[in-house]
N, C-alpha and C positions, 0 to 999 in steps of 0.2 A: 357287632355293635354292642354298646353298653345296654344292659337290660333296663337300667333306670330311665333311659330315654322313652320307655313305653309305660312309665308310671303316671298316674293322675289320681286326684282325689275323687273318690266315688262314695257319696253318702249311702249308708245302709238302706235308707228309705227309697233309694232308686232301684233296688233289686225287687223284681216282681215275685210274689209268692203264689199267685194264681194267674192263669192266662186270661186274656181279654175274652169277653163273651158278647156276641159270637166271635169266633176266632178271627174272622176277616175284618173285625172292627178295630184292630190294632192300628196305631199310628205308624207312619213310615217316613223316615228322613231320607230325602234324595240328595246324593252327594255327587256333584259334577266337578272334579278337580280342575278341568281345563275349560270350564264355562264361565260366563259372566255372572250367572246366578249359581254360586257354588252350592249353597244349601237351600233346600225347599222343604217345608213341612207339608206332608201329605198323609194319606191313609193307605193301608194295604189294598183296598179296593180300587185305588187309582193305578195300580201296577200296569194294567193293559195300556194306559195312555202313554207310558214311557217306552213301550215296545213297538216294533214294526211288524207288519205282516211278513212271515217267513223267518222271524227270529225263533229260537228254540230254547225252551226252559229245560234244565236238567235237574232232576230230582233224585234224591237218595232214598230208595225204597226199603232200607233196612228196618227191621221191627225190633223194638226194645223188649228184652226178656227181663224177668224179675231176678236180676243177677246178684242182688245183695243177700247173702246167706249168713244166718246166725247158727253157730254150732258149738258142740262140746268136744274139746280135745281130750282124748284118752291115751295114756301112755303107761302101760303096765299097771303097777300098783299105785302109781301117783294119783293125787287128787285131781279129779276132772276140772278142766278150766274152760271158761267161755271164750270164744274167739269169733271175730266178724271177718268175713271175706267177701270181696267184690270180684266176681269173674270179669275178665276183660278180653281174653282171646282164646278161642278153642284151637287146640293143636292136634287133636285126635278125637275119634268118636267117644272115648271115655276120659279124655284129659282136657283140662282148662288151666290156663295161667290165671292167677288171681293175686290181688293185693290183700294182705292179711293185716289185721289190727287187733291186738298188738302182735307184730311179727316175731318178737323175741320169745313168745311163748311156744313157738312151733319149731320142731326139728324134723329132719328127714326120717320117715318111718312112722311118724305120729298118725294115729287114726282120729278122724273127726266125724261126728254124727250130727246131721242137720235135721231140722224140722221139728224141734221140740224145745221147750223152755228148760232153763237150768234147774227148775224146781221139780221137774218130772223125771221119773225113772224110765220113761219110755225112750227107747234108743233112736226114735225117728225113722224116717222112711228113706233116707239118703245118707250113705256113708262114703268116705273117701280116705285115701292115704296121701300124706305129703311125700311126693316123689322127689322134688328138687326144691332148693331154697336159693333165691338169687338176691340181687341188691334191691334197696329201696322198698323192702317189705314184700317183694314178689315171691310167690311160691308156685309150683306146679302141682296140681291135684290130680290123682288118678281115682276116678269114681268106681264104685262097684257095679254101677249100671253103665250102659253104653247106648249111643245112638238115640232113637226116638224114645226109648224107655227113660234115658237120662233127661231128655228134654221135658218129658211129662213130670218127672220128679222135681226138676228145678221150678217149673211152673207152679207146682203145688206148694213148695216150701219157701220159695224165694220172695223177695220184696223188690219193688222198683227202687233203684239206687238214685234217689234225687241228688242233684248237685249239692255240695256241702253248704253253699250259701243259702240254700232253701232248707235243707235238712237241719241246719243248726237253729232254725227259727220255728219249724213245725214238723210234725211227723208225717210220713207218707200215709196216704189213705186210699180208699177205694176209688175216689175220683181221679187220682193220679194215673191209674191204670188206663183210663180213657184220655185224660188231658195230655199225658206224656207219650203220645203216639200220633204219628201223622195219619191222615185219612187214607193214604195210599200204602201204608206199611204192609209188607208181605213176606220179606225174607228175614226170618228170625235169627238173631245173633248179636244185636247191639246192646251195649250197657247204657248208652245215653242216646237220647233222641237227636236226630238232625233237626234242630229246633226252628230253623227258618221255615221248614215245611209245616210247622204247627199252625201257621196262619192261613193255610189253604182250606177252602170249602168247596162244595159243589157249586155254589153261587159264583165264586171267583173263577173256577174252572170254566163255567159257562161263558163268562165274560172274555176269558182268554181265547176260547174256541171261536167266539164271534169275531175277535180281532185277528184270527188267522195265526195264532201263536202255537207252535208245535210243543209237544211234551214228550220227553224221553226220560228213561229211568236207568240208573246204575245202582250198584250196591256197595256200600262201604260200612262194615260193621264197626260202629264207633266204640272205642275201648275206654276203660276207666282212666287211661292216661290223659284223656282230655280234661280231667278234673285236677291233675297234678300241677302245682305251681312251678314256675321256673325258679330254681334255687341258685343257678349260676349267675355270676356278675356280667358275663359276656355271652351273647347268643351262640358264639362258636363252641361254647362248652356245654350247651344243653343238648341232651339226647332225647329225641322223640320216641315214644313207644310205638311199635308197629301195629297196624290195623289191617284186617283182611278185606280186600275189595275185588270187584269184578265188573268189567265192561265187556259186553258181548259184541261179536263181530257186526251184527246187524245195527246196533246202536252206534258203533264207531262209524260205520258206513253212512248212516243218516246224518250224523253230526258233520262229517266231512262234506257232505252234499250241501248242508246249510251254509258252511263257510264258503264253498265254491260259488254259490249264487249271491254272495254278499250279505247273507244273514248273520246274526250275532248269536253266540253261545252265551246264555245267561244261566249261571249256576244258582240254584236255590240251596244256600248253605255252604259253609266252608268245607264240609265233608265231601260234597259232590265236586267242588272245585279242586280239592287236593287229589281226588281220584282221577279226574279228567287230566289234570296236569301230569300226574304220574303216568298216565296212559298215552301221552302225546309225545311224538318224536320231535327232534330239534327243528325239523322243517314245518312243524305245525300240524302234522297229520295225526289224527286220533287213531290209535290202534286198539284192537281187542286186547284185553289185559286181565290177568287174574293172579292174585297173590298178595303178599304183605307189602304195605308201603309205610315208610317212616318219613315221608317228605316233610321238610321243615322250611316254610316260606317266610323270609324276612326281607326288608327293603334291600333292593339290588337284584332281586330275583327277576328274571325275564319271563313273563307269562307267555305261554306258547299257544293257547287255544281260547281261553276264557276272556270274554269281552265285558261282561257285567256280572255283578254278584249281589244277590239279595241275602242278607244275613241279619242276625240279631245284634244287640250291643253287648260287647264282651268286657271282661274284667281287666283291671290294670295289670300290666306286666305279664299278661297271658300270651301264649303262642298264637291265639286267635286275633288278639289286637295287633300283634306283629304282622300277621298275614294281611289284615285289612289295610295296615299302614303300607305294606309292600304294594298292595293293589291300587290304592288311591293317593298314596303319599303320606308320610308321617305328619307333616305340618297340617295338611288338610284334615286328616283324621283326628288329630288333637283338637283342632278347631271345631270339627263336627261333634265330637264327644262333649266338649265344653258346652256347646249349644244344646245338646241333648239333655245334659244334666240340668242346665239352667231352665229349660222349658218343660221339664217334667217327663221326659221319655222314660219308659220302664226298661230296665236292663236284664240281661241274661236269659236263661232258658225259656221262661214264661213271659218275657218282655216284648217290647215293640220291635219293629224291623227298620232296617236301612237298605236302600238301594244304591249301590255303588257303581259308578262308571270307572273304567280303568284309566289311570293316568297315562297319557302318551309318553 
C-alpha cells in the first residue's frame, strides 16, 4: 500500500510532553468499527465496563533501560570525537546493536568511551569497540564488560531515550525514569516503553479484578526501531527492525483456554499484540514462543488471536498507525484520529488511550 494513505495533519500541540496525573485519569476513545456508535469518548477508568467476565488482558512486562549513551570516539592519534548511540537489541552478553549519530564518524575497530563529558579527561566507566557497521546508522558494539556487570554500567551512565517528538522539545529528567515505566515492568531490555501500559494503576487493576478480567504477561523488548520513520513510498519496501520476545508455555495455555470458553484476548499495547500474533499458529492456537520478531502488520493482515486492542495515539505514516488501521479499518481510524485531534486528545507516548474493537 502507498505510505501516504497513512498520512494526516497532526498539530505539534497534540503531542503530550508529560503523562496524565494520576495515570488512570487519561482519556480513552472507544472505537467500534462495526457498531452503530463507532466513536465514544470515555476515560481509562471506564475500561472494565467494555470488557466481560472471562476476558483476558495481555500486558508487555518489559522494563526500559537507560539505553541512550553519549561517548567519545577514539581512533589512534586522531582527535577524539563525540558520538551518541541508542542501544536497541542485545545480541550477546557483551554485545548490543545500536543506532549511532552521526554514524559517519564511526568505523569498525573504533574505541568508544562512555560516561563522561567531552570536556573531561576522565575516560569513563564503560568502553566498547565498534565490531560491525550496518545500514541506516546501525552498528554492533562489543563492550569490555559483560552480563550483569554491563547492565550495571549502562544503568549508571545511560539516559532514558525519550521519543524524538518529546526529546526535541525538552530534555530527559529524573521524573522520566518513573514516568516512562509501567507499574508492572520487570524484564529489563527495552529501549522504549510499551506506552499503553503507562495508564494502569493499582486502582484500575482492582476494578478489573472485581469485573473478573484475567491478567497475563508476555515480554517484548521494544527496540529503537519503533522511533524510525517509514522512508519508503510503499509499505512493501519497508523493513521492520527485529525485537526479542518471549511467550511462555503456561501463558499460551491460559490464553488458549480463554478463547476456548468464548472469552476475548485484549492486548494492552501494539507490542503485546505483535508478539501474540507472532506466537499464534494459522489455526488460532497461541504457542510458547521465544526469539526475534519483525512482524509488520498493515491492512489486509488476518488477525489470528487478538480481539481487542488498547493503545495510545500514534504518529502519521508510522508503522503503528498502519497496525491500528489494519485492526479497525483505515477509514475508521482516519475518522477516529480526526475526531481525536479536533477534541483535544493527547498523542504519542505520554498521551491518551484508545480502545479498539477488531473489524470483522
